[in-house]
N, C-alpha and C positions, 0 to 999 in steps of 0.2 A: 504494499499499499504506499503510495507516494503522497507525502504531506508537504504543502507549500505554505510558507510563512511570508506575509506581506507587511511591509512598513510603509504606510501611505504618507506621502508628503505632498506639498503643494506643487512641486516641480517634478519629482521623481517618486517611483515606487520601488523600494528595496525588496529584493526577492531572495528567499532562502528555501532550501529543500531538505527533506529527511525522508527516510522510509521507516515503517514500523518495525522492521527487523533490527536495524542498527541503532535507531533512536538517537542519531547524531545529526544535528542541523549544520548545514554548510551554506555559506553565502554563495549565491549564484550570479546575480546581476542586478542592475537597476534599469527600469524602463520609464519612459516619459509618461506621466499621468495624463497630460493633455487636457483637452476640453471634456473628454468623455472617459474618465478613469475606469468605469465599469467595462467598457468595450475593450480597453487595453488589458484589463485583468482577465476577462473571459478568453481572449486570444491566448494570453500567457498560460492560463490554466489548461487550455486544450493542448497547446504545444508541449507542456510539461506532463501531460497525462495524469493530472492531479486527481487523487481520490478524496482529498480533504484539503481545506484551506483554513489558515488561521490568520486573522487580521489583527494587527496591533491596534489597541485602543489607547489613544493618547489622553489619558486622564490627567487632571491637574495634580499637583503634589498633595493636595488634600483628598484626592480621590473623586473630586467632583467631575461631572460631565460638562466640559466647556464646549466652545464652538468647534474646535478641531475634532473632538470626540463625537460630537453630533454629526459632523460630515462623514466621519468613518462609519458611524452607525447607519447612515443613509446608504452608503456603499454596501454595507453588509446586508441590509434589507433588500436592496436591488439584486444582489448576487443570489440571495436565498430564493427570490422569486424566479430567477432565470436559470438556476442550476439545480441539478439533482444531488450534488455531493454536499456533505456537511460543511457549513461555514461557521467557524468558531471565532470568538474574540479573546484577546489576552491583553492584560495590562502591560503597556510598553514603557511605563515611566522609567526614565534614566537610561534606556537602551542606546539612544543616540549619543549620550555622554560617554557611555562605556565603549561604544564603537569608535568615537572620536579618539579616545585614549589608546585604543588598540589598533587603529587604522594607520594609514600612511602619514608620515610626518609632513609638516608644512614646508614650503619652499623658502628660499632666502628672504622673500618679502613677507613671510608670515602667512601666506595664503595656500590654499589647496586648489588643485585643478578641478574642473568639472568631473573628470574621470575619477579622481580621488573621492569626490563627494558621492559619486555613484557607488564606489566600493564601500564607503562608510554606511550608506543606506542599506546595502546588502548585508553588511556585518551586523547592523542594528536588527535587521529582519532575522538573521540567524540567532542572535542573542535572545530575541523575543521567542522564536520558535523553540529553542532549546529549553527555555524556562517552561513553556507550555508542555513540552514532552516530559520533562523531569517531573512536573506536577502530576501529570497523568500517570506516570510510572509509579510515583510514590503513593498515589491514591488507589493503585491496583487496577486501573482501567485498561 
């Protein structure tokens, strides 16, 4: 069973994958969200032959559902209407910070390239997906 983790962003969607046998999430890529992120996600999930998808839910530090989390939940609702595979959500607080710390270093000007930002987004998706898998494994699911 192939499980895809997605870190939804305004410009890019970080993508990670795992299978239920290894239970190890790996960063794959980042794709442009564009004007229709649901269409981009549907194409991606078909290409990846996904059996399940986990969407990062960007809750506030207090756990509240803010504007970004509302947008993510709208995407989740639309995916659930248009797909037959399970669509789960997982708290993604601090995954981008963790990904930034473990991702490519900044250049001499203190900046990252767009490619590096895409790698960071994929790493954030993998961190989120791994936390989801670890939680499910510890719950015995």
